N, C-alpha and C positions, 0 to 999 in steps of 0.2 A: 688698639690705638694705630692710627695711620700717619703717614709722613705728614700729611697736611696739617695735624693737629700738634706737631712739635714745634720747638723754637726755631722760627724761619733763620736766625742767625746761626744756630748750630747746624742747620741743614745745609746752609749757603757756606759755611765754612769747612770744616773737615770732610764733610760727606759729599761735597761738590753739587748741591742740590738747590741752587738758586734758580727762582723762575722770573725774577725782575732784573733789571739793570741795577747792579750794585755800586758801580763807580762810571758814570758817564764820561769822565775825561780820559780814564784809561782806554775806555772803549772806543772814543774818538781817535786817540793815537793808534790804536788797532787798525781802525778804517783807513787813517792814512798810510800807516805802513803796508797794509794789504793792497791797497791801490797803487802804491809804488812797485810792489813785488809782483802784481797781477795775480793775486790769490783771491779765489773764490772757494767758499766752503760748500761741501755736499750737506744735504739734510740727511738724518738718519733714514728718512722714507725712501731717498733716492738710493741709498747704500742697500738697503733691503730690497728693493726692486731697480736695479740699474737700468732696465729699460726705460725708465723715466728720466735719466740723466739726459739734460740736453745734447743734441749733437755738436761735435766740436770740443767738448768740455775737456777732454784728455788731451786734444790737439796732437801734436807729434811728440808728446813727452817720451822721452827714454824710461822704460820702467824701472832701471837702475839708478836713476838720477834724481836729485832733489828738486824736481820740477813740480810746479803747482798743479799741473794737469793729473799728476798721479795722485792726488787727494781723491779724485773721481775715480780711482781704481781700488780704494780701499774697501774692497768687498769680495765676496767668494766666486764672482763670474768672470774670472780671468782664466786663460790658458797660460801656459808656460812663456809663451811670445808676448803677454800683456794684452792680448786680443779679448775682447769681450766675448763671453759664450753664454748660450741659452740655458744650460743647466751647469751649477759648479762641478768642477772635475772631481771625479770619484772613483773607486775601484770596488767591486763586490769580490771579497774574497772566498775562494770556494774551499769546500771541505778538504780538498787534497793537500791543501797549506793549513787549515786551521785545526783540522781534527773533528769538528763538530758540523751537525747538519744545518745550524741555522746559518743564512747568510749574513756576513758580517760587512757593512757598507762603510768604507773609509773616504772621508772628504779631505783633500789635499788643502792644506794651509800654504805650501811654498809657492803658490800663485800670487801672493800678494805682492805689491811693488816695493822695491828698495831694500827691503831687508828679507825678502822671500820667507816670510814668517806671519803668521795671522796677528801677531801682537801688536802691529802698527794699527790694526782696527781698536784695540784697547787704548792705545796712545791717543788716536785721534778721538775718541769718544770721551776720553778724560779732559782734552784740550779745549775742544770746541765750545762745550757749556761755559768754561771759565773766559774763554775770549769774548763771546757774545754778551756776556754778562757785566764785562768790564773788571773781572777779578785778575785776570792775567793780562800784563801789558808787555807785549815782545820788546818794546822799545827800551824797558828799563828792568824787566825782570829776567834773571837766569831761570830756565825751566829744569828742574831737578826731577830727573827719572830713575827711582828706585826699581830694581829688578834683579833677576839672575840672568840677564842678557838680552832676550829678544824684546821686550818691552822697552828696555832703556835704547835699544837701537831704534826702535820705532819711533821713540820720541825724540831722538837726536835727528832722526830724518825729517819729521815734521819741523822742529826747530829750524833746520836748515833752510826749508821752504819759506818760512816765515823772515828769514835774515835774523833770526833770535840766536841767543846763545843757549845751548843745551848742555846739561852735565850728566853723565851716566854713572849710577853707582850699581856695583855688583860684586858680588864676591871673586876673590882673587883665583880660586880654583876653577872657574868655568872655562869652557873649551878656548883654546887659543884662537879659534877662527871667529869667535866673538870680538874678542881684542883686536885681531887685525883689521876687522871691518871698522870699529870704533877709531883706530888710528887713522884710517882713511877718511872718515866722515867728519872727525872732530878738527876744528881749527887749531886747537891747543890742547891735544891728549894729555899731556902732563898734569894739566890743571882739570880738565873737563871729564877725565875718566876716574872715578875714585875707585879703589879696589878695596873691598871689606875683606876681613879676615874669614877663611872657611870656604865652604863649597854650597851646593845646592841648598841645603837645609838651614843655612846660617841666615834666616830673613832678620831675626832680631838686630843682628849687627847693621843690616841695612837701614833698619829703623833708627837705630842709635845715631849713625851717620846723617839722617834725614833731620832729626832733631836739632842737632847742632848747626846744621846750615840753615834750618828754618829761623835761628835767631837772627840772622841778617835778612831785613825786610827786602832786601833785592833779590832774594832766592824765593821761589814759588815751587813748593813740592807737589807733584802729581802722584801721589801714593795710590797705585793701582788697587791695593789691598782694601782699602776703605773708600774710593771714589765710586760712588754708585752708578754714575754714568758708565764704568766699565760693565757692571752687571746690565744695565739697561740697553747700551749698544750691542751687547751679544744675545740679550733676549730678543731684540727687534731684528738685527742683521744676521746675525748668526742663526738664529732659531727659525726665521722665515726660510733662510736658505737651506738648511738641513732638512726642513719639512718638504721643500721644493724636491730635494736629491730624493728623499724617500718615495714620493709619490711619483717621480720619473722611474725609479728602479722598479716599482711595484708594476707600473704600467708596461714598461719594456720587457719584462719578465711574463708579462701576461698572467699576473699573479694577483686577482682583485682580493684574494683571501689574506694575503701577506699582511702581517700586523708588524708595527713598530714596537717589539717587546721592551727594548732597553736602549738607553744611551749611556756610554760610558765615556768619562772626562777626568783626567788627571786634574786636582783641584788647582794648583798653582796659585794665582790670586783669585780664583773662583770666579773668573769673567766667563769663560767659555762655558762652564757647567750650567750658566744661566739659560742657554738654549735649551736645556732639560726642561726647564719650567713651561717653556712654550711648547715643546713636544709634549709633555705630559697633559697638558690642557687639551691639545688636539687630538692626541692619538692614545691617551692613557698609558703613555711609556714611562717605565721605572726609571729613575735617574741614579746612575752608579757613580759615587765618587772614589776615585782612585789616588792611592799615595804609595810612597815607597816602603816595602817590608822592612828596611833597614831603619825606617823613622815612622814608625806606625802610631802616628799622632791620633787620628780618628780610630783606629782600630783598637787600640787599647793605652791611650794617653802616653805614649812612648816618644823616644826621641832618638837620635843618632844622626850618623852621616850617610849619605846616599849619593849616587852620580846619575840619577835619572834627570838629566838637565832640562829645565823648563817647567818643573811642577813645585818647587818650594817645599816647605814643611816646618814642622815644630811649632805651628800656631794655625789657629783657625781664621780664615779672612773674616773681615767684618762684612763683608758683601756676600758670603757664602748662605744661601738660603737652606740653612741645615735642616729646618724642621720640614723640609720638602724632598730630603734625600731619603732613597728607598734601600740602597746598598751600599756598603763601604767594601772595598777592595784593596787589598795590599799586593804589590808587585816587586819582586826583587830585583835590584840593579845588577846582579849577577846574569839574570835573564836578558835584561835589556842590552847590557854590555855584549854578552857574547852573541845574542842574536844580531845585534848591529854588525858586529864582525862578519857573522854568517851571511847576511843579507848582501854585504857589499863584496863577498869573495866569490871567486870562480867555483871554488868547491862547493860551496854552500848553495849556489844556483844550480849547478849540476845536479845536486842532491835532491833539489826541489823538483828540477825537471823530470828526474827519474821516478818521483813520487806522483807525477802527472799533472803537477802544477802548470797551467798554461804559460806559454811564453810572455805573452802580454802582461800577466799578472806579475811574473817575475821582474819584468821590465819596471815596473813602478815601485821596486823595492829601494830605489835610488831617492824617493822621496818620503822614505820613513826614518825620522831622526830618533833619537832615544825615546823621548816621550810619545812619540807616535807608536812604537813597538809596546810600550807600557799600556797605552790604551788599547792596543790590539788584544794583548794578553788579558787584559782585563774583560774583553768581550768575550773571548773563550770561555775564561772562569765563570762569567755571568751566564752563559747559555748552559754551563753544566749546573751551576747553581740552582737556577730557575727551570731546570728541566726543558728547554727549549728546543723546539724541532724544526722541521724545514720550512713551516709556515711562520716562524717567528724570527724577524730580521733583528738584528743589533747594530747601531748606528756608532760610529765613534770617529775620531779626527786625526789627522797626521799633521800636528801643529806646525812643525818644520820637517826639512828633509835631511838626508844623510850628507849634504855638503856642509853642514855646519860641524861636522863631528870626525873628519879624517884624523885628526891629533889624539881623540879619544880612542879611535879604532886600533891606532897604531901601538897605544898604551896596552889595550887589552890584549892584542896579539903578543906583545913583548912578555906580558906579565902572566899571561894564563895559556898560551898556544906556543911558546918558545920561538915566536917570531914569524910563524907561518901557519895558514889555516889549511888543513888538509881534508880529504875526502871523510875519513875516520873522526875527524873533530865535527864535520858538518852532521854526520849520523848521530853523534853523542849530544850535539847542542840541541838538536830538533827533538829528540828523544826526551831529553832532560827538563826542556823549557816548555815545550808544545804539546808534544804527545803526552807527558806527564803533568800538565798543568790540571790543578785540582781545585776543591772549593775549599781547601783550608786557607786561613788568613782572609776571610771575608765574614761580614754580618748583614743578614737581610734584617733592617733596622725595625725594632720596635719604637714605640714612643718613649719608652725609657733609654734607649739607644740614643736617639736624636737628641733627648734632653742633655744626656751626658757630654755628648760632643758639643752642642750649643754651649753648655756651661763653661766649658774649657776656654771659649775665645774671651771670658770675662778678665782672665788674667793679662792677656796682651791689651786688649781695648780698653778695658776700664781702670785697671791698676797702673799700666805701663804707658797708654798712649792717651789717656784723658778723655776717652769717648764718655759723653754724658750717659748716665745710666739707664734713663729713660729711652733714650736711642737704642742702647744695646738691647733692652727688654723688649721694645716695640717690634724686633725683628722675629720675635716667636711667632708672631701671628701672620698668617698668609694674606690678611687684610692688609698689613704693612706693605708687602711685596707687590700686591695687585695695585695698591695706591700709588707707587712710584711711577708707574707706567703713564700716568698723565703727563709728566715732564716731557717725554717724546714728542708730544703734539706742540707743547710750549716751546721747547727749542727748536723745532723746525721752523715755527712761526718767527722766532727770533732771529735765526740764521738767515731766512729769506729777507727779513727787514735788514739786517746787517749787509747782507750782499748788496742789496739795493742800494744802500748808502755807499758801499766801496764803489759800485758802479757809476753814481752820480759824480758830476764834475765839481771839484772842490771851489 
């Protein structure tokens, strides 16, 4: 069964898959608002290939401000200053750091504008189709952005650009830096920042808050976990960017024999991992889904609390293409917390330098947040599980940087290292979490494993969230996922038409 054969109203509703104008009056009001605010929407094709973005589209936009020009920076081809680069910023981690022969390629997400995290791409991907089809009206709707932090921040940033009210929903236990940012960007944080109970793995509580808010027709929920535009945006924009990075690395290394053996991504909303679908089609890459060992949902239908902020858990996102996943890997938050402290400490960097890790590699550690470290550890474990060698690259992503976690690092130092991180601590942490990283807590998926993980999603989506059973089941087939891709061309055409009407004189 393909998406095209399912009920159009169901597709356009919860799933965000409208391919025609749903509400012409709302769309007309959006056009007026965008004309007033000077907002032009980039197409998915332009974000996937920024060389096609018209000159002057960014203008003089401050990359850290709610400027409409920053919508044309919602792609991977930015440097830290917000200038466009020819290849997405990345680093190839050497064996002196990773302990494995396989090159591990890390693409940096903190080059994205406004929130210094790639989740602003997910927010834009979910919002643009809803605006151009007239489903979301910035003049009368509050945009509700449920997440564990970065997606909500991305949504708030885009809401500001549209002069629309945005509401962030996130667990109270997330890093203080996320809340500090929201306090600055929300006009009324007391009402527009909703803190739900728990921490990273308490996603169900976020859904519950959304369901209450959704009873008010003035609220529009952009649920990244079931909006298929999140999947499609990453398939097209992130997938093409990561393919470009790998081909660049292979060429720069003079290694035509180098193959892209695996792609590791913590699942979170299962947006970023959609890039793996494109990489698998192009290079035969294995897709590795990563989660916290303290909440081993995919690994063993487990549950629990963890602190790998940015990856979610205790559910299977509706937009996760489970039946295309090759490996499940669990990483402990003890490892990410302690390596985060190590990577940001003088003692940790001295230790790595003594091991022969180049200075330019050490300098990039400022750009590894907790989920980034998780992804790298999963890449190391994957190289060991699959027996990869020097001709087998593993690609992964640093979704955000260390700048979002100083408060978490202070907690780790106080609770585990007596308030300071020493040279002895550095050796111990490296040995425990990198050198001793092994293939335990991993599954090389069989068809039965995939079915088990897929079936686990039933309880969240059909029983709790009311997803149509036919939609849930259709996702077993790769034909369903391939069929989704037609929306990208449809939406790009509708974005171009929308922009033309914005540009026209009223």
